[in-house]
DRENTORRO-104910 format. One record per residue (C-alpha): x, z, y; residue number from 1. Coordinates in nm, 3 decimals, m for minus. Example, Ala and Ser with C-alpha at 12.3 -4.5 7.8 and 13.67 -1.06 7.14 Angstrom:
<recs>
@c1->1.230 | c3->0.780 | c2->m0.450 | pos->1 $
@c1->1.367 | c3->0.714 | c2->m0.106 | pos->2 $
</recs>
This chain:
<recs>
@c1->m0.003 | c3->m0.006 | c2->m0.018 | pos->1 $
@c1->0.312 | c3->0.073 | c2->0.230 | pos->2 $
@c1->0.396 | c3->m0.318 | c2->0.346 | pos->3 $
@c1->0.562 | c3->m0.467 | c2->0.632 | pos->4 $
@c1->0.188 | c3->m0.559 | c2->0.808 | pos->5 $
@c1->0.041 | c3->m0.257 | c2->0.628 | pos->6 $
@c1->0.072 | c3->0.108 | c2->0.660 | pos->7 $
@c1->m0.177 | c3->0.363 | c2->0.443 | pos->8 $
@c1->m0.472 | c3->0.530 | c2->0.609 | pos->9 $
@c1->m0.549 | c3->0.809 | c2->0.352 | pos->10 $
@c1->m0.854 | c3->0.853 | c2->0.594 | pos->11 $
@c1->m0.999 | c3->0.512 | c2->0.568 | pos->12 $
@c1->m1.046 | c3->0.530 | c2->0.198 | pos->13 $
@c1->m1.335 | c3->0.755 | c2->m0.010 | pos->14 $
@c1->m1.265 | c3->1.054 | c2->m0.119 | pos->15 $
@c1->m1.294 | c3->0.908 | c2->m0.484 | pos->16 $
@c1->m1.021 | c3->0.641 | c2->m0.444 | pos->17 $
@c1->m0.795 | c3->0.940 | c2->m0.310 | pos->18 $
@c1->m0.796 | c3->1.131 | c2->m0.606 | pos->19 $
@c1->m0.725 | c3->0.870 | c2->m0.821 | pos->20 $
@c1->m0.415 | c3->0.766 | c2->m0.591 | pos->21 $
@c1->m0.313 | c3->1.191 | c2->m0.631 | pos->22 $
@c1->m0.357 | c3->1.253 | c2->m0.997 | pos->23 $
@c1->m0.200 | c3->0.890 | c2->m1.088 | pos->24 $
@c1->m0.494 | c3->0.750 | c2->m1.260 | pos->25 $
@c1->m0.441 | c3->0.445 | c2->m1.025 | pos->26 $
@c1->m0.112 | c3->0.251 | c2->m0.986 | pos->27 $
@c1->m0.039 | c3->0.216 | c2->m0.605 | pos->28 $
@c1->0.383 | c3->0.093 | c2->m0.667 | pos->29 $
@c1->0.398 | c3->0.097 | c2->m0.284 | pos->30 $
@c1->0.282 | c3->0.392 | c2->m0.244 | pos->31 $
@c1->0.583 | c3->0.665 | c2->m0.176 | pos->32 $
@c1->0.583 | c3->1.020 | c2->m0.173 | pos->33 $
@c1->0.490 | c3->1.080 | c2->0.201 | pos->34 $
@c1->0.140 | c3->0.869 | c2->0.158 | pos->35 $
@c1->0.116 | c3->1.085 | c2->m0.125 | pos->36 $
@c1->0.118 | c3->1.390 | c2->0.072 | pos->37 $
@c1->m0.080 | c3->1.226 | c2->0.335 | pos->38 $
@c1->m0.366 | c3->1.198 | c2->0.025 | pos->39 $
@c1->m0.348 | c3->1.511 | c2->m0.064 | pos->40 $
@c1->m0.369 | c3->1.643 | c2->0.291 | pos->41 $
@c1->m0.693 | c3->1.450 | c2->0.382 | pos->42 $
@c1->m0.868 | c3->1.544 | c2->0.005 | pos->43 $
@c1->m0.745 | c3->1.957 | c2->0.122 | pos->44 $
@c1->m0.917 | c3->1.862 | c2->0.520 | pos->45 $
@c1->m1.207 | c3->1.752 | c2->0.297 | pos->46 $
@c1->m1.255 | c3->1.991 | c2->0.118 | pos->47 $
@c1->m1.313 | c3->1.829 | c2->m0.165 | pos->48 $
@c1->m1.116 | c3->1.805 | c2->m0.510 | pos->49 $
@c1->m0.974 | c3->2.166 | c2->m0.384 | pos->50 $
@c1->m0.960 | c3->2.305 | c2->m0.764 | pos->51 $
@c1->m0.815 | c3->1.983 | c2->m0.902 | pos->52 $
@c1->m0.544 | c3->1.991 | c2->m0.634 | pos->53 $
@c1->m0.465 | c3->2.367 | c2->m0.747 | pos->54 $
@c1->m0.459 | c3->2.270 | c2->m1.081 | pos->55 $
@c1->m0.280 | c3->1.998 | c2->m1.061 | pos->56 $
@c1->m0.046 | c3->2.196 | c2->m0.844 | pos->57 $
@c1->m0.069 | c3->1.975 | c2->m0.556 | pos->58 $
@c1->m0.223 | c3->2.177 | c2->m0.316 | pos->59 $
@c1->0.022 | c3->2.350 | c2->m0.046 | pos->60 $
@c1->m0.050 | c3->2.753 | c2->m0.070 | pos->61 $
@c1->m0.115 | c3->2.763 | c2->0.255 | pos->62 $
@c1->m0.497 | c3->2.574 | c2->0.195 | pos->63 $
</recs>
Protein backbone atom coordinates (compact mmCIF):
# COMPACT_ATOMS: atom_id res chain seq x y z
CA UNK A 1 0.00 0.00 0.00
CA UNK A 2 2.94 2.33 0.45
CA UNK A 3 4.13 3.31 -2.97
CA UNK A 4 5.59 6.50 -4.30
CA UNK A 5 2.18 7.81 -5.31
CA UNK A 6 0.11 6.31 -2.45
CA UNK A 7 0.23 6.80 1.29
CA UNK A 8 -1.40 4.38 3.70
CA UNK A 9 -4.41 6.03 5.35
CA UNK A 10 -5.90 3.74 7.99
CA UNK A 11 -8.79 6.18 8.55
CA UNK A 12 -10.02 5.46 5.04
CA UNK A 13 -10.43 1.73 5.71
CA UNK A 14 -13.23 -0.02 7.53
CA UNK A 15 -12.46 -1.66 10.86
CA UNK A 16 -12.77 -5.17 9.44
CA UNK A 17 -10.17 -4.45 6.73
CA UNK A 18 -7.81 -2.91 9.30
CA UNK A 19 -8.25 -5.93 11.56
CA UNK A 20 -7.43 -8.31 8.72
CA UNK A 21 -4.24 -6.37 7.98
CA UNK A 22 -3.19 -6.27 11.63
CA UNK A 23 -4.03 -9.93 12.27
CA UNK A 24 -2.04 -10.98 9.21
CA UNK A 25 -5.05 -12.44 7.45
CA UNK A 26 -4.49 -10.21 4.47
CA UNK A 27 -1.07 -9.91 2.87
CA UNK A 28 0.14 -6.46 1.92
CA UNK A 29 3.80 -6.72 0.91
CA UNK A 30 4.27 -2.94 0.77
CA UNK A 31 2.79 -2.38 4.25
CA UNK A 32 5.64 -1.45 6.58
CA UNK A 33 5.83 -1.64 10.37
CA UNK A 34 4.87 2.02 10.77
CA UNK A 35 1.74 1.49 8.71
CA UNK A 36 0.80 -1.52 10.81
CA UNK A 37 1.23 0.56 13.97
CA UNK A 38 -1.01 3.22 12.42
CA UNK A 39 -3.64 0.58 11.70
CA UNK A 40 -3.49 -0.67 15.31
CA UNK A 41 -3.76 2.91 16.61
CA UNK A 42 -6.76 3.56 14.38
CA UNK A 43 -8.53 0.43 15.62
CA UNK A 44 -7.76 1.36 19.24
CA UNK A 45 -9.07 4.88 18.68
CA UNK A 46 -12.27 3.45 17.23
CA UNK A 47 -12.34 1.08 20.23
CA UNK A 48 -12.85 -1.77 17.80
CA UNK A 49 -11.32 -5.22 18.24
CA UNK A 50 -9.69 -4.14 21.53
CA UNK A 51 -9.91 -7.61 23.06
CA UNK A 52 -8.40 -9.20 19.98
CA UNK A 53 -5.61 -6.61 19.77
CA UNK A 54 -4.77 -7.24 23.41
CA UNK A 55 -4.81 -11.01 22.89
CA UNK A 56 -2.34 -10.66 19.99
CA UNK A 57 -0.13 -8.38 22.08
CA UNK A 58 -0.46 -5.55 19.60
CA UNK A 59 -2.21 -3.09 21.87
CA UNK A 60 -0.10 -0.40 23.48
CA UNK A 61 -0.34 -0.80 27.29
CA UNK A 62 -1.31 2.89 27.57
CA UNK A 63 -4.73 2.14 26.01
